[in-house]
C-alpha positions in Angstrom: 29.0 -15.0 4.5 31.9 -15.8 7.2 35.0 -17.2 6.0 33.8 -20.4 7.9 30.7 -20.7 5.8 32.5 -20.3 2.5 35.6 -22.5 3.4 32.2 -25.4 4.3 31.1 -24.2 0.6 34.5 -25.5 -1.1 34.6 -28.0 0.4 31.1 -29.3 -0.3 31.5 -28.6 -3.8 34.9 -30.5 -4.5 33.0 -33.3 -2.9 30.6 -33.0 -5.2 31.8 -31.8 -8.5 31.4 -33.6 -11.5 34.7 -32.2 -13.1 37.3 -29.8 -11.8 35.1 -26.6 -12.9 32.0 -27.3 -11.8 30.4 -25.2 -9.4 26.4 -25.3 -10.9 25.5 -29.3 -11.5 22.9 -30.5 -10.1 24.4 -32.8 -7.8 26.3 -29.8 -6.0 23.0 -28.1 -5.7 21.3 -30.3 -3.5 25.1 -30.5 -1.6 24.7 -26.8 -1.0 21.2 -26.7 -0.5 21.0 -30.0 2.0 23.8 -27.8 4.4 21.8 -24.4 4.5 18.7 -26.6 5.1 20.4 -28.2 8.2 22.2 -24.4 9.7 18.7 -23.0 9.2 17.1 -26.5 10.7 19.1 -25.8 13.5 18.6 -22.0 13.7 14.4 -22.8 13.7 14.8 -24.8 16.8 15.6 -22.6 19.1 13.6 -19.7 17.3 10.1 -21.1 16.4 9.0 -17.6 16.4 10.7 -16.7 13.2 8.5 -17.1 10.3 10.5 -15.2 7.4 13.8 -17.8 7.7 10.8 -20.9 8.1 9.9 -19.6 4.4 12.9 -19.5 3.1 13.1 -23.1 4.6 10.6 -24.6 3.2 11.7 -22.5 -0.3 15.2 -24.5 -0.2 13.4 -28.0 0.4 11.3 -27.3 -2.2 14.2 -26.9 -4.0 15.5 -29.6 -3.6 13.2 -31.5 -4.2 12.8 -29.9 -7.5 16.7 -30.8 -8.1 16.0 -34.4 -6.7 13.8 -34.9 -8.7 15.5 -34.2 -12.0 18.5 -36.2 -11.3 16.6 -38.9 -11.1 15.1 -38.7 -14.0 18.5 -37.7 -16.3 20.2 -40.5 -15.0 19.3 -42.6 -11.4 23.0 -44.1 -9.8 24.2 -40.4 -9.2 20.8 -39.5 -7.9 21.0 -42.9 -6.0 24.7 -42.0 -4.8 23.6 -38.5 -3.9 20.7 -39.4 -1.2 23.2 -42.2 0.1 26.4 -40.0 0.8 24.1 -37.0 1.8 22.1 -39.3 4.0 19.1 -38.2 2.5 16.8 -41.2 2.7 16.3 -44.4 4.0 
C-alpha cells in the first residue's frame, strides 16, 4: 500500500471506530470495504477486460453485504447510521 492509501485507511478507521483501540468492528470493515469497492470500480471503468479484478470486486461486495446483514441483525440503529454516513442506500 502506498502512503496515501494508508493515510486514507487511518482516517476511515478513526471516523468509524467504536472505541480508541477498535480496528476490526463490523462498522470499520464495511467502511474500508466500501472505499476499496469505490476505487476498484473506477479502475474497472477504464480497464473493462480486467476479469481478475472484477472477481475481487464481486467478492468484496459479497463480504460487505454479509457484514451489513450481520450488523442489521445485531444493532439496527448502528446499521442505519452506517448506511446513512456511507451513502449506500436511499
